[in-house]
N, C-alpha and C positions, 0 to 999 in steps of 0.2 A: 641061149637066152633073151635074146629080141624074139622070137616066134612064141615063147612061152611070155612076155609082156604081152603081145601084140594076143595072144589066146584071152588072157586075162581080162584085156579090153571089150575084147569083143562079146567075152559073156556078161562083164559088168552091163554093156550098153543094151544088151539083148535083155537083161532082167530089169532093166531102167523102163526100156518099152512094155515089158509083158505086164509090169505092177505099178509102175508109175503116169505110164501114157492113158491108162484108163481113167484113170483119177483126174487126168488133166483136161479131159473131155466133159468130166462131171462140174469140173470148176468152171470151165469154160462157158456150160450153159447158166450155171450159178450167175454168173457174171454178165453175160448178155441179157440175161433177164432183168437185172436189176439196172442195166443200162436202158434197156426199154423202157421200165417203169418209170424213171426218170423223164425219157424223152416224152412218154405219151404224159407225162405228168400226173400220173396215179400216187408217186412219190413228192411230195415237196420239194422246191430248192427254195432258198432267200436269197433275196438281193438287199443292199446296202445302200445308204445314203452317201457313201464318199468308195473313193477308189479302193478296191482291194485286190490285191496282186498274189496269185497263188503259184508256187514253187512246187513241181514235184516230175513223178515221172509214171512210168507205166510198166517199170522191172522195179526187181527185189534190191532195194542198195545201190550203195557204190556209183551212183551218175553225177557225183557232184551238187547236191543240190545247196549244203550248207557254204561252201563258197560263193554260190553263186546268189544265194541269198544277202550273204555279207557285201557281195557288190552293189546289190540294191540299196540296201544300208547305206552305203557310203553315198551313193549317189541322191539318195533323198533326205538323207537327215537334216543337213542344212537347207534344207529349201521347205521342207513340209514337217510338223510333228509324225514321228513315224513309229508305227509299233508294230511288233513282230509276235505272231501267234503261232505255238507249235503245241504239238501233240505231248510232248517231252516223254518221249520213249522211256519203258523202263523206269521209271521216278516212282517213287513210294507214295508221292503226297495223291491225294484224290481232289478233283476237282478244278477250278480256275487259282491259278496262283502266278503273282507277279514273281519275275526271276529278280534275283538280287545277286550282287558278286563276292555276297558271302554265305551263297547257300552251298549247299553239294550234290552231286551229282543225283543222289537218292532224290532228294528235292524238288530239283528240277528236269534232270535228263541231263547226258553228257555235250549235246551240240547246242541246245537253248543256254546252258552256262557257261561254253567256250565264247558265244557271240556277245553274250552281255559284258565278261571283260574284255572283250577286243574293241565293243562299243556300249560305257555304262551310262551315257550319258540319254541313250535309247530305252524306251521302255519294251521291254520281253513279256512275254507273258504265256503261259501253258494250260492248255485245257482240251480232253479229247473232246468235248462238244465245242464245235468252232463256231454256229451261231450263238449260241449263249457268250461265249469267250468274246466275240466281234462286239455285239451287244454292251456287254460290259465296259470294254475299252471305250465305247462311243460313249458310257454314260461319264466316265471318269477319267480318260485321258483329256487334257484341256487344249481345245483347237486343233482335236486331230485330224491330218489330212491324208493319212493312207496307212492301211494294215495289210501286211506280209506275210502273207498264210504259208509256214515253211513246210513243205509234204503234204500237200493237200490235193495231189488232182485226181485223185479218186473220192474225195470228198464232194460229192455233187449235193450235200444239201446246200452248201453255199452256193452261189452264182456269182462266182468272181469276176470283176471288169474286164481284168485282165489275165491272161495262165499263160504260164512259161514252163516248156515241158523240156525235161533234161536228157538226153540221149546217149548214149555213153560208147565212146568210138571204138572201144576193145571189147566191145558186147552188142552187134550190133543186133536191134532190136528187130528188124525184117528177115533174121536168120533164127531166131527165137521161138519157144512155144512155152504154151500155159504152164503154172506151177502145179503140180510139183516137177514134172519133167522136164521143164525148163525153167525162166525166171520170170516170165510176166507176168504181172498181176491184173494186167487188163488188155485188153480185145488193141489189138494192133489199129485199127479202124478209128478207136478216140482219139487216135493225132487230131483229127480235124477240130477239136475241141479249142486246140492251144491257137494262141495269137502269134506266140514267137516261139520258135523251135531251136535248141543249142546243144549240138554236136558236141560234146565235152571229154578231155583228158586226149583231144588231139595231139597228136607228135608236132612237136614246134614247126618243124620242117617240112609238112605235109605238102604234097605238091597239087596244084591247081586242077591238074586231071581226077585226083583222088577230092577235090571237095565236087568235084560235078558230078563224079560216080555215085558220090554220097547221096549228093542233091536230088539225082535221080532216082534212085533207092527210094528215098523218102516220099517221092510222090505228092508233094505237100499243094495245098488250094495257091491261087495267088496272094489272097488275102492275107498269109501267111508268111510270117519273115522268120528266116533261116540264118545263125548264126556258128560260127566255129570257132570252137576255145580250146586252148590247154591249161599246163599248172603251172605256175610259177613256183619254184621252193625257193625261202627266204634261207638265213644264215640260222642254222642250230642255237636254239637257247637254253639255258636249264632248267628242268622241270621244277625243281627245287631249291636250291642256292643259287641266290643271284652271285656270289663270287665263286661257282664252278666255272673254270676256264677250258675248254676246247682244244687240243694238242695243237700245235702249229701245223704240224703234219700228220693225217690218219691215214692208215695203210690197211687196219681192218676195223669191223664195227659188227655191233650186235643189233639187233631189229627185232622191236617188239609191235605186232599191230593185231588190232583189235576193229576191222574195217572191212565191210564189203568185199571188197578188190584190193588188194593190199600191191597188186603187181605194179602199178604206176610207182608206189613207193621203193618197191626194192629198188626199180630200175636206177630211180632216182640215186639213191645210194650207193649202186654198182657204178657209177660215173666216176667216183672219185675213193671206193675203198673195195675191200674185198669184204662181202658180208659172209662172216664165217659160221652165224647162227642165226634162224629168224623162226621166232615163238610166234606162232600165227594163230591166232584166238579168233573167236565168230565174232560179228559185226555186235556193239555194245557190252560186248563182254563183261562181265561182275569178274572183277579177279579175286580169287579167293586166296585164301591163307598159304594154302599149299603151293598157289602159281607166283605168289611173292617169294616164299622160300627157294621156288627154283632159280627164278631171277637173282633173289640176293646170293645167291650160291655161283650165278653165273659170272654175276661183278665180282665175286672175292676169288675165284678162279681168273679171272680177267681183270686184273686191276687197272691195267693201261690202256684199255678198249673202250672207247666211248660205245654205249647204249641210245641207241636211236627209237624216237616212237614217233606216232602221229600226232598233231595238234588236239583232236577229238581224245585219243588215248590219253593224254596226259591229264586232262581234268579227273580221268578216272584214278589214275596213280596218284595222283596229288592228294587223294582224300585218304592213304591206306598209309594206316601209322605203323604197322612192321616192315617197310622199305628201311635196308640198311643204310648207315649213313656213308659205306663204300657207295651203295648204289647210288644216293642222292648226290656223289660228285662225279661220278660219269652219266647220269641220265639226261639226255637230251631232246625236245621234240624239235619238230623241223617245221616251220608255219607255211601258209601255201598262200596262194594269191590265184585269181581266174587271170587269163591271157590271153587276151584277143589273139589270134594268129595274124593280123593286120590289124594298124592302128587306127586307119580309117574306117574298120570294122568297129572298131569299139568305142570310136566318137559318136559313129552312127548309132550304137548300141544306147550309149549314154542319153544321147538326145530325144532319141524314140521314147526311154521310160520317163526322163526329167517332162518333158513335154506333155507328155499322155497325163501323168498325174498333175500337172501345172492347169492343163486347159479340164478337168475332170473333178476338182475339187469340189464337194458339192457337203461337202456336212458343216453347214452353214446354219445360223440360226436361222435365216429367210427359209432357207428350203426344209429344214426340220418343222 
């Protein structure tokens, strides 16, 4: 049996090399030319008269951009007027749109809506054209002091004043390949454009020797700042009914995920219960009636078993009318926060970001 599984894996890898690797070479060529055109100023980049902070990655999904964007918002919102601009992936609306807490996922996208509900006093907007979006925010948001661009590291039409690059500890970029053979959507060499590199999803008990090895692998320039963060999971909260109560003791759970990398989430659940079923959907998955029928049946078959999902998935599940009353009583999401591996590094990061924005506030009437 073991030999059979090994043979299947070998064949699958061989087929991937034969069919996907050549496509990766074509993709790499296109990406390299695009970057060179921006470097040579054949393609135009735009700068702005206020701090623009971009948060992104060079891989496909799952590096922790959203919780780090939320961290920036929490650091800056009480100091300067802050706006967050996202593309609004998989939304049905077009053009520029201000995100409201009453929006649906179809109107704003799941991640912008999640952040808006967490920080209702902050301006959130979505626009695929980041240049036009920033210009509109400058015109319409009073005393705007900083714009945070969510998932825009590859969006080189905007020349940010500060760039944060997220790198997933569980999927090292130094060992990855271009799409579609691997998960890289940009060249590893493009990490030189980042002012700050954050290695995310690190184990809480990461040893100093591991940090030193990762630092060596990243091979950053002296001007770049490197930080290591993990995930703090909060107490589960009901997705629907505020009166839903989690049992005092939980031995078994069901998991529902529609995120790029569910491994850390599942590992967290296994620290206190046995995951008897995991419904693993693609990132930003739009739940169909068939999906909900299946999930309703799971809830009915396991009425005493809590069903856990992620904070992002909760935004989409809340919008579905077909969820049964039984499911609503059992469905909980787990909020997350960024956790620096040491308190001193967290303080250092906070000071770096807040000092930078305070010193570079340029969106004044005199400057304009």
